N, C-alpha and C positions, 0 to 999 in steps of 0.2 A: 794271393797277391803279395808282391814285395812291399817293403816299407816305403820305398820312394813312390810307388804307385798310390799307396794310401795317403801319403803326404800331399801328392798332387791333387787328389780328390778332396782332401780336407781343406786345403788352402782355397780351392775354388769354391767349395761350399760356404766357407766362412766369408769369403769375398762377396758372394751373391747375397748372403744374409745381411751383410753391412750395406750393400747397395739398396736392398729393399727397406732396411731400417731407416736410412736417409739421415742419420745423425750427422754424418760428415759428407762433404761434397764428393762426388764420384771420382774426380781426379785424385783426391787425397787417398780414397779407399784403394784405387787401382795402384797408386805409387806404393802405398804401404804393403799391399799384397805382393808386389814385385820384390820389394826388399825382403819380405818374409820368405819368398820362394828362393831367393839367392842365398839367404842365411841357412836354410835347411838343405840346400844343395840340389834342388830339383831344376833350377835354372842356373847354368854356369855363369859366373861373374862376367866373362867376356861376351856372353850373349844377352846380358841384361838389357842393353839399350838397342838391340837389333830392331825392335819394333818401330823406332823412329825412321827407319829407312824402308819400312814395309809399304807395299803398294796401297793398302787401305788408307793409311795416313795421308799419303800423297793425293789420293782420289778425293777424300773428304775435304782436305784443306783447299785443294784446287777448285772443287765444286762450290765451296763457300765464296771464293773470289768470283767465279763465273756468275753465280746467282746475284751477287752484289752488283756486278757490271750490268746485268740485264735489268735489274731494278732501277739503276741510275739512268738507263738509256731513254726512258720515257715511252718505249714501245709497249710496255705492259699496261700503261694507262689506257691506251686505245683498246687493248684486249679486254681490260677490266670492264669498260663500258659496254662492250659487245656481249659479254657473258654474264654481266651483273646489272641488269636493269634495276632501277631503284625499288620497284614494287616486289622484287623477289626476296623472300625471307632467307635466313641463314641456312635452313635445311635444304632449300632448293639450290642455294649457292654451293653448299657442300656436295650435293649430288652432281652438279655440273663439274665441279673441280675434280672429283674422284673419277668420273667418267672420262674426262679429258686426259688425266694422267694415265689411267689404265690403257686407253687406246694408244697414246703416244708410246707407252712403255713396251707395247708389242712390237714396235718397229724401230725404236732407238733404245739404247741402254736405259734401264729404268732410272738410274741416278741422274742421267741427263734430262729425262722427261721431268723428273721432280725438280731439278735445279731451275728449269724454265718456269715452272708454275709456282714456286715458292713466293716470289715477289707479288704475283697476282693474288695469291691467297692472303698474304699479309695486308695488302691494300684493301682487299675485299672485307677482311675482318675489321679493319680500322673504320671503313665506311659504314659497316653494319653495327658498329659499337659492340663487337664481341671479341673475345680473345683469339689470337691466331691458333692457340692450342686446339680449338674446336675443329680446325680444318687440316692442320699439318700432319698429325699422326694418321688420320684416315687416308690422306693423300699418299703417305708413305706406304701404307698397307696396300692401297690400290695399285701403286707402282709395282709392288712385288707380285701381286696377282696378275696384272697386265703383262708383266715380263714372262709369265708362264705360257703365253699363247703362241710364241714363235721361238724358233731356234736362237735368234739373235737378241731376244728380249732380256736374257739374264745368263750369266756365266754357267750355272749348273746345267742348263739345257745343252750348251755347246759341248761341255765335258762328257755328259751322258751320251751324247751322239757319238763321240769318239770311242767311248767304252763299248757301245753296241757294235761299232764297226770292227773293233778288235775281236769281239766275241762271235759275231755272225757274218762279218765281212760286208755288211751293209749299214751305213749310218742312218740315224733318223733324219728326215728331210725337214725343210723349213716349217711346214705346216702340220707335221705329224703331232705336234703338241697342242694344236688349236682346239680339237674337240673337248679335251679335258680342261685345258687352260681357260677357254672361253666360258665353259659352264661354271668353273670356280670363280671367275671374274664377275660374272653376272650375280651369282649368289653372294659373293663378297660385297659387291656394291649395294645390293639390297640390304644386307646386314649393316653396313656402315651408315647408310642413310637412315635406318630405323633405330640403331643402338648407339649412335655417337655420344649420347648423353651419359654413357658409362664413364666417359672421360671427365676428370675434374677440370675446372677452369684454372688455367695456369697463365701467369704473365711473367715476362723476363724481369729480373730485378731492377735493371736500369730504366725500364719503361716508366716507372712512377716518377723519376726525376725529370724525364722529358715532358711528361704530362703536367708536372708542376709548373713548368715555365712555358706551357703552350700559349701562344698569343694568336688571337683570331682576327684582329683588326689592323693588319698592316695596310699601309697605303703605298702604292708604287705608281710610276708613270711610264707609259709605253706609247709608242707611235706606230702608225701603219706606214709601210714602205711598199715599193713596187713588188717585193717578193712576198708580202703578207697574204696568206690565204683568207684572212678576214675581210679584205677589201671587197666591197659589194655585198657583204653578208650583214645580217641584222645583229643587234646587241644580244638578243636571245641566243642566236647561234654561237656567238663568241663565248657567252657565259656558260653554255651547256657543259663543257668538260669539267667545270668547277663544281657541278652538281649542288649548287646553292651555297657553297662555301666562299664565294667571291662574287663581286658585282662591280660594274662600271658606275662610278658616281658622277663623272663629268666628262664631256667631250669638248675639246677645243679645236676648232677648224684651222686650216692653213692661215686664214686671214685674222686669226685671233678671236673670232666670234665663238660663243658658247652655244651648244645645242643640248637639249634635254635628252638624257639617255633612256628613252623609252624602249621597251622590248623590241618593237618593230623598227626602230631607227636604223637606217642603213649607214654603214661605215664607209668612209672615203679615204683614198690615198692621201697621206699627210695629216690625218686626224691624230690628235694627241689625246690619249685616254688616261683618266685618273681612275685607278682600280683599287678597291679595298677588299680585303679578305684574309683568310688563313694563308700562310706562306706557300704551302704545297699547292693550294688551289690557284693562287696567283701565278705560280710557275706553269701550271697546266694551261692557263689562258694565254700566257705569253708565248710558250713553246709551240702550242698547237695552232695558234693564230699567226705564228711566225711574226710576232711583233718585235720591235726593237726597244729595249729599255732605254728611255731617254737619257741623254747626257752620259751614256756609258762609253768611256774612252779607254784607250790603252796607251801606256807610255811607249815611246819608240824603243827604249831599251828594256821593256818589260820582260821579266823572266817567266818561265812556265809555272812557277809556284804561286799561282794566284788563287786566293780563297775568299770566302765570304764569312763574316762573323756578325753575330747579334750582340749589341752592347747597350747597356742602360746609361743614360746621361746622368752624371752625379750632380749633387747639390751645388758644388762649387766649380762646375765645368765652365771653361771659357767659351764653349759653344752656345751657351744659353743666350737667347735673344737674337741669334744670328741664323741665317739660312745658308744652304750650300752655295748659293749664288754670292751671298755676302762674303763667304770665306774663300771664294774661288777654289773650292775644295780640291778638285782634281789638279788644277794648275799648281797649287801650293804643296799638295801632299801626295798626289798620284793615286788617291782613293776615289772610288765612285760611291755615291749614296744610292742604294737600290730601293730602299723602302723605309718608311717611318711608321711607328705605332704610338698612339696616345690613348690612354684610357678614356672611354666615353666621348671620343671626338671623331667626327667624320670629316675628312678633308675634301675640299673641292678645288683648292688652289694647286698650282703646279708644284711638283716635288721639290724643285730647287728653290722655291719661294717660301716654303714652310719655315716659320721661325721656331727654332728648337727650344724646348723647355725642359726643366728638371723632371726626370722620370720618363722621358721619351725613350722608346726603344728604336735603335737605328740598325739597319742592315747595311754594312759597309763592305766593299769589295776592293781588294788590292793585294799587294805583295805580302805574302804570309810572314816574311821576315820583318817587315816594317810595322804591321798592324799592332803587335803588343806595345811597342814603344809609343805609337801615336795614341793609343787608348789610355795609356798611363798619363801622358802629357795632357790629355783632354779631360782627365778625371772621369773616364767612362769605364764601367764594369762589364767585362764580357760575360755572356750567359754560358750555361753548360754547353760543352762542345756538341754540335749536332751536324748532320749532313744536310747542308743547305743547298737546294737545287736552283733556287732563283738566281738567274744570271750565270749559271754554269754552262759550259759548252756541251752541246748535245752530240751524242755518238750515233743516234738513230738505230738503224738496223745492224750496225757493225757487230755488237756482241752476239746477236741472234745468229748472224751469218757465221761467226767464228764457232759458235756452239754446234750449228748444223754441220759444218765441215768436220768438226771433231767427232760427232756421232757417225757421220758417213765413213770416216777413216776407221773407227772401231768396228763398224758393222761389215764393211766391204774391203777395207784396205789392209786388214790384218795388223793394225797398230794397237799395241797394248793399251788398255783403258787408262792406266796410270800415266803413261807417256802422253796420251792424247789430251787428257784433262790438264796435265801440267803445262803442256804447250798452249792450251786454250787460255789458262790463267795468265801465262806470260804475255800472250798477244793482247789480252784485255788490258794489261797494265801499259805496255809500250804503245798501244793505240789510243791511250787516254780514256778508255772506258771506265777504269778505276784509277783515281788519283793516287800517285805514289805515296803521298803523305798519309793517306788513310788506308793503305793496303793492309797493313798488319792488324788494323782494328777489325777487319772482317774475318780474320782467322780466329776461330773460337778456341783459344789455347786450352781451357780445361777439357774440352772434347778430344782434342788431338793428343794431349798427354794421357788421358784415360785409354785411348786406343793403343798408343805406343806401349804403355805399361802392360796392357792385357795380352798383347800378342805373344810375348815369350812365356807368359803364364799358361795361356791356352796351348801353346806348342809343347808344354811339358807333358800333356796327355799323350802326345805321340812319342816324344823322346824317352819317356819312362816305360813305354809299352802298354800304357793303360788302354789305349784304343784297341789293341789286339785282344786284351782281356774282354773288353766290352763286345767286340765283334764275335768272339767265341761264344759268349753268353747269349747273344742274339741268335746265332746260328742254332744253338741247341734248343732255345725256346721256340723258335719258328718251326723247327722240325716236328713238333708235337701239335701244331695248330692246323686247322683247316686252311685251304688256300686264301680265303678272304681274311682270315685272322692273321696269317703270315704277311699278307700284303699290308694290312693295317699296322702290324708291328714294325715292318721296315719303314713305312711312312712316318710313324710316330717317332721312331728312333732317329731318323734323319732330322726331323723337326727339333728333337731334343738336343742333338749333338751340335747343330749349326751355330748356336750362340757361342760355343766355346772353340770351335774351329771355324775358319772362314768358309763360306759356302762352297768354294772350289775344293778345299781340303775335305769337307764333308762328303762331297761326291766321290772323291778319290778313295776315301776310306770305306764308304757305304756301298758304292756301286759293285765292287768285286764280291762283297758279302752277299748282296742281293742276287747277283748273277750265279754265284756258286750254289747258293741255296736253291734257286730255281732249277738249276741243272741236276742237283742231287735228287730232287723230287719229280723230275721229268716235266717241269713246267716250262713254257716259253718265257724268256727273260724280259720281254718288252714291258709288261705291266709293272714288274718289280723295278726296272731301271727308271721308268716314268715316276714311280712312287718316290724313288730317291731324289729325282730332280725336283719334284714338287716339295718334298720335305726340306731339301736344302735351300730352296728359294723362298720358303715361307717362315721366316723367323718373325713372329708377331709378339714374342714374349719379352724381348730385351732390346735395348738400343745398340747392342754391340755385335749382334749376329750378322747384320747387313748394313752397308754404308748408307742406305736410304734412311733407315731408322736413326742412325747417328746424325745424319745431316739435319734432321728436323728437331733434334733434342734441344739445341741452343735457341733457335728462333721460337720454338714453341714453349720454352721454359719448363719442359717436362722433367719429372723425377724418374728414377730408374723403375720404380714400381708401377708407374702409370701405364706402361706398355702392356702389362699382363691384364689390367682391368678391361681393356678393349680387346687385347690380343688373345687371351685365353679362350673366351667363347668363340672367337673367329677361328682359332686353331682347331677347336673341337668340331666346328662346322665344316672346315676344310677336310678334316679326317673322315667325317661321316659321309660327305658328298663324294669325295675322291674315290673311295674304294669301289662302290658299285659302278661308277662311270668308267674307271680303269678296267674293270672286268668286262664291261660291255665294249669299250673301244679297243681293248687289247686282250682278247680271250686267252686264257692260259691253258 
């Protein structure tokens, strides 16, 4: 081997060791490795930043925006209640999630299936008081396994089909992958359901700050209109979406009379409801009952940049002792009071009549440009920035329809995945599914920088000719093995290479090797090509070999070494199960 080939392997080995060590954050390790590769000359300086334009970076960044839009839409709240009844434990919820993701991944791109289900998993974890890390990595692995079942589930299957057509004149068909892929998916789901505790519990760093300011007793006011689905329903029906985190504390009829909010009390058009609970639960009741937040107005010249903020009333605030009605809040400031919280206090009076006190927490809605000045003038301290849904505009099924159109375009319209996802993210923003002001907060910069830095380093294996050396070594080793041993070697090699080359490149490198080897020994190439597709589609060891693994790294709070804890035994299981099934399904 030449010196540049050794340097390429050494830098990658040191980088992987630093990732596993975990002393420095993964984007810093990747950036340092890129600089080292440029300094020693295995990555040309003019190619150092080519990774920022790579399709994988675009796909992951766009998928993060798409997932955020689906989460904000409220559609996942309905799905969550359907698949997560309160009595189901975390293990049952995990199995439900991985089965859904695996099945979806067979018919749409696996990263699209995962993007749809990440918001469901995060909400399910929050409701079950477990870390999202329990669900997200198993879901990612399930999406990779599910993608093996059909030709359109994952890119390696499509490329292997084309290679077979070049060799034999006949490509693999849509469901040629199903016997092996379905068997691996079933085995993988059973493993994930039984062994998910191999994963350590991880939480995102910023989660602790949000938990520190979590407030559970907001009070808001909402009324029933002709469009409300809650009209004619009972209090129990209205409160069901909140799952015990919010309740109606008072009902005020059209004529001003008060009614007791018993569970079987029937709601009428024009009723005004005083509702208390956690902010997200209040939002579910208001949005799904199609209630109107009382006294919510919009200025005639209102701009689109409307936001909600939580603020604590200071000791010397001039709001103390006054109510929103006393202040003529909207008329004088253009702000709406959406909710109030006071420690150990349950309100039954109307929202606009509550006298504000020192220490109250207010949820105010208005022009984002005016809110900071008004809060300073009133001696109110804004809380940590959070995504407040109460009072926000609902986009309903729009983000789901956009994503479905995207998946259809990639599967049947021949549109590249990167282009389709970028278009989906763009449409999510311009349609209001993701507010422009919070767009870049959904892009996980450390993840994207890590990917962009790793791409030219990984490509150095190809440009220095290291992949050819590895291919030659594999061919010589496989020639002395029995058929099942050679098949296992090809599969294991593809699984080992795919973290350092993207899965499409892995197929392009490994498929000709597998086909040539099969031809030399007089074997049919089908089983070997299938082995390449399985290996390239099954990177369970790192967050960098497949964009699905990368997508869950940030939301799950995972470290680099976490993937191997669950992924290594799963990889061994896939290897053991795949070889006999391949030999049965595709005799050589």
